[in-house]
KEKOLMAR-753903 format. One line per 5 residues: their letters; for each residue x, y, z of C-alpha. Coordinates in nm, 4 decimals. Each point is the difference from the previous one (the first is absolute). Example, Ala and Ser with C-alpha at 12.3 -4.5 7.8 and 13.67 -1.06 7.14 Angstrom:
% residues 2
AS = 1.2300/-0.4500/0.7800; 0.1370/0.3440/-0.0660
% end
This chain:
% residues 236
MTDTQ = 2.5436/13.1671/6.1246; -0.0060/-0.3551/0.1395; -0.1393/-0.2949/-0.1944; -0.3130/-0.0074/0.2148; -0.0635/0.3732/-0.0412
EWLFR = 0.0549/-0.0233/-0.3735; -0.2443/-0.2882/-0.0253; -0.2627/0.1835/0.2021; 0.0388/0.2926/-0.2372; -0.0381/-0.2311/-0.3010
IGILV = -0.3130/-0.1546/0.1476; -0.1485/0.3435/0.0630; 0.0524/0.0997/-0.3638; -0.0666/-0.3256/-0.1861; -0.2897/-0.1260/0.2045
AGAIL = -0.1354/0.3385/0.1090; -0.1155/-0.1280/0.3357; -0.3538/-0.0816/-0.1085; 0.0996/-0.3180/-0.1830; 0.2013/-0.1170/0.2994
IFAIL = -0.3039/-0.0088/0.2213; -0.2876/-0.0378/-0.2464; -0.0635/-0.3591/0.1041; -0.0364/0.1191/0.3593; -0.1713/0.3373/-0.0109
WIGRP = -0.2511/-0.1104/-0.2627; -0.1103/-0.3084/0.1889; -0.3654/0.0384/0.0808; -0.0444/0.3445/-0.1536; -0.3406/0.0451/-0.1586
RKPSQ = 0.0115/-0.0344/-0.3766; -0.1296/0.2849/-0.2105; -0.2517/-0.1022/-0.2651; 0.2485/0.0760/-0.2789; 0.2980/-0.1636/0.1683
GRRRG = 0.1459/-0.2970/-0.1877; -0.1371/0.0955/-0.3429; -0.0581/0.2884/-0.2402; -0.2466/0.0490/-0.2769; 0.0564/-0.2617/-0.2663
ERFEP = 0.2930/-0.1549/0.1886; 0.0502/-0.2896/0.2401; 0.2575/0.0319/0.2773; 0.1124/-0.2855/0.2204; -0.0392/0.0795/0.3710
TLGEQ = 0.3158/0.0597/0.1990; 0.0825/-0.1981/0.3135; -0.1320/0.2805/0.2186; -0.3253/0.0165/-0.1948; -0.0479/-0.3767/0.0240
IAAGA = 0.0566/0.0096/0.3756; -0.2405/0.2905/0.0278; -0.2628/-0.1932/-0.1954; 0.0529/-0.3011/0.2248; -0.0371/0.2185/0.3101
GADAD = -0.3532/0.1022/-0.0756; 0.0521/0.2973/-0.2310; -0.2234/0.0434/-0.3036; 0.0985/-0.2794/-0.2354; 0.0727/0.0512/-0.3689
PDIEP = -0.2700/-0.1894/-0.1933; 0.2679/-0.1431/-0.2306; 0.1903/-0.1535/0.2913; -0.1255/-0.3362/0.1123; -0.0693/0.0129/0.3764
QPELG = 0.2295/-0.2094/0.2168; -0.1802/-0.2753/0.1932; -0.0072/0.0249/0.3746; 0.2606/-0.2147/0.1725; -0.1726/-0.2940/0.1602
LDRPL = 0.1756/-0.1452/0.3002; -0.1596/-0.3398/-0.0634; 0.1843/-0.0632/-0.3271; 0.3693/-0.0435/-0.0880; 0.1848/0.3185/-0.0846
QANDL = 0.0734/0.0543/-0.3678; 0.3196/0.1697/-0.1195; -0.1811/0.3275/-0.0698; -0.1567/-0.0093/0.3487; 0.3322/-0.0030/0.1850
GRRVE = 0.0456/0.3403/0.1588; -0.3590/0.1165/-0.0415; -0.1107/0.2139/0.2936; -0.2889/-0.1506/0.1932; -0.0872/0.3253/0.1770
EQYDK = -0.0763/0.2613/-0.2639; 0.0276/0.3065/0.2225; 0.3329/0.1408/0.1151; 0.1008/0.3218/0.1717; 0.3787/0.0197/-0.0210
IVSLF = 0.2768/-0.0839/-0.2483; 0.3677/-0.0430/0.0843; 0.2466/-0.0248/-0.2875; 0.3650/-0.0678/-0.0692; 0.2045/-0.0210/-0.3178
VAARA = 0.2947/-0.2079/-0.1084; 0.1839/0.1988/-0.2675; 0.2887/-0.0910/-0.2254; 0.3256/0.1853/0.0490; 0.0991/0.2875/-0.2272
GHALQ = 0.0578/-0.1067/-0.3569; -0.1677/-0.3380/0.0473; -0.3481/-0.1533/-0.0140; -0.1711/-0.2903/0.1715; -0.0320/-0.2971/-0.2352
GPDIM = -0.3187/-0.2062/-0.0249; 0.1601/-0.3441/0.0484; 0.1966/0.1276/0.3004; -0.3186/0.1406/0.1546; -0.1713/-0.3385/-0.0365
VAAEK = 0.2879/-0.1850/0.1663; 0.0301/0.2575/0.2789; -0.3760/-0.0061/0.0645; 0.0026/-0.3786/0.0321; 0.2989/0.0045/0.2346
AGLVF = -0.1704/0.2684/0.2100; -0.3121/-0.2141/0.0420; -0.2325/0.1868/-0.2389; -0.2545/-0.1617/-0.2294; -0.1269/0.1225/-0.3352
GHMDV = -0.3746/0.0418/-0.0184; -0.2908/0.2443/-0.0057; 0.0442/0.3022/-0.2306; 0.3183/-0.1617/-0.1369; 0.2111/0.1283/0.2892
FHRLI = 0.1821/-0.1685/0.2883; -0.1499/-0.0487/0.3450; 0.1072/-0.1060/0.3472; -0.2571/-0.2410/0.1353; -0.0526/-0.1568/0.3400
DRKPE = 0.1387/-0.3541/0.0139; -0.2773/-0.2597/-0.0253; -0.2600/0.2798/-0.0115; 0.0271/0.1544/-0.3485; -0.3754/0.0481/-0.0160
IGPVF = 0.0045/0.2866/0.2517; 0.1760/0.2308/-0.2436; 0.3419/0.1605/-0.0439; 0.2102/0.1509/0.2750; 0.1526/0.2284/-0.2640
SVANI = 0.0522/0.0025/-0.3757; 0.2784/0.0917/-0.2433; -0.0683/0.1716/-0.3329; 0.2019/0.1402/-0.2869; 0.0257/0.3794/0.0083
MKPGS = -0.0257/0.0125/-0.3777; -0.3512/0.0110/-0.1419; -0.2224/-0.1914/0.0195; 0.1653/-0.1206/0.3223; -0.0278/-0.3729/-0.0635
FDMGE = 0.2624/-0.2549/-0.1046; -0.0744/-0.1529/-0.3394; 0.1418/-0.3508/0.0241; -0.0061/-0.0261/-0.3778; 0.2576/0.2796/-0.0179
IQSLQ = 0.1754/-0.0467/0.3336; 0.3285/-0.0999/-0.1647; 0.0302/0.3423/-0.1647; -0.1484/0.2053/0.2837; 0.2102/0.2853/0.1370
TPAIA = -0.1241/0.2412/0.2634; 0.1633/0.2683/0.2159; -0.1792/-0.1192/0.3148; -0.2679/-0.2181/0.1543; -0.2587/0.1187/0.2524
FFLTL = -0.0913/-0.1746/0.3261; -0.3379/0.1017/0.1363; -0.1827/-0.0983/0.3158; -0.3706/0.0804/0.0191; -0.1512/0.0117/0.3475
PAPVS = -0.1739/-0.1687/0.1623; 0.1993/-0.3089/-0.0965; -0.0445/-0.3644/0.1006; 0.2423/0.0677/0.2866; 0.0631/0.3064/0.2149
ALEAW = 0.1464/0.3046/-0.1737; 0.3270/-0.0239/0.1899; 0.0357/-0.3720/-0.0717; -0.0717/0.0621/-0.3694; 0.2686/0.2681/-0.0095
DMMLP = 0.2445/-0.2329/0.1726; -0.0646/-0.2456/-0.2828; 0.0168/0.2524/-0.2839; 0.3181/0.1834/0.0994; 0.2289/-0.3074/0.0179
TAQRM = -0.1460/-0.1216/-0.3294; 0.0799/0.3303/-0.1686; 0.3485/-0.0025/0.1496; 0.0566/-0.3594/-0.1107; -0.1144/0.0729/-0.3551
AELLD = 0.2155/0.3126/-0.0109; 0.2954/-0.2159/0.0991; -0.0794/-0.2623/-0.2640; -0.0568/0.2620/-0.2707; 0.2907/0.2245/0.1049
GVVLD = -0.2483/0.2830/0.0496; -0.0832/0.2537/0.2697; -0.3055/0.0249/0.2268; -0.1848/0.3321/-0.0163; -0.2875/0.1334/0.2098
EERNA = -0.3304/0.1307/-0.1365; 0.1657/0.3354/-0.0761; 0.2693/-0.1833/-0.1974; 0.2690/0.0853/0.2538; 0.2514/-0.2550/0.1256
LGRQR = -0.1645/-0.1869/0.2869; 0.1883/0.0629/0.3231; -0.0381/-0.1086/0.3612; -0.1758/0.3181/0.1049; -0.2651/-0.0363/-0.2708
IAHIR = -0.0470/-0.3682/0.0855; -0.0524/0.0859/0.3666; -0.2520/0.2701/-0.0960; -0.1993/-0.2411/-0.2185; -0.0028/-0.2597/0.2764
DELRA = -0.1336/0.2602/0.2446; -0.2746/0.0948/-0.2457; -0.1046/-0.3607/-0.0504; 0.0114/-0.0750/0.3720; -0.2370/0.2947/0.0523
YDRQR = -0.2201/-0.1280/-0.2840; -0.0275/-0.3400/0.1691; -0.0838/0.1574/0.3347; -0.2702/0.2131/-0.1600; -0.1647/-0.2997/-0.1631
EAPPL = 0.0055/-0.1932/0.3260; -0.1601/0.2860/0.1941; -0.3768/-0.0345/0.0569; -0.2125/0.2457/-0.2030; -0.1161/0.3105/0.1779
TRPGR = -0.3696/-0.0030/0.0892; -0.2159/0.3073/-0.0107; -0.1725/0.0955/0.3245; -0.3676/-0.0747/-0.0046; -0.2610/0.2722/-0.0037
W = -0.1769/0.0812/0.3234
% end
């Protein structure tokens, strides 16, 4: 078994798949009334639950609502990376995983993120913003695969994680294909800096064939959004 295969196997067992993608698949899912707390107990919302609450899902009464981002005021640190458009219809994800027998270290992730042009902001994760236009929202974001998905800067020096997740929610501030062409090199650059490997959404090593397939999908997505809506024939 090669190092990459062994690591994929370890991820499948240790993370059980659901944790790897919780920050992506749970974005925007409606919250159940009991989610986030149990009788007599208080549970802090996970990253996915916070994003869901911010995207118009039923808010937990114990969670203070986030203010709407006003484009006429300077961006605050916790505004950086906040999506302006709440609705999305497609998610594309990648992972940068540590090699077998190793883990990604918090300080190394911070340095790599800075070198790759990411900024730390909304939801305590990293974001790729448009130069000189940060107010229009993130092109893509990078979260920790370990719950709750955020990066606690108070404990970043001791943080260890098997992988980080890159996720692109569409529509983005740029075309889908352009967003992908920004996310992929960033993931590859961070993998190089962290001595990790880039995996696709199925946690398989990302190869040329898969990259070409994703690009075709996103090119089709862009064409579909540019196409005029179909009109129903009028009644006679």
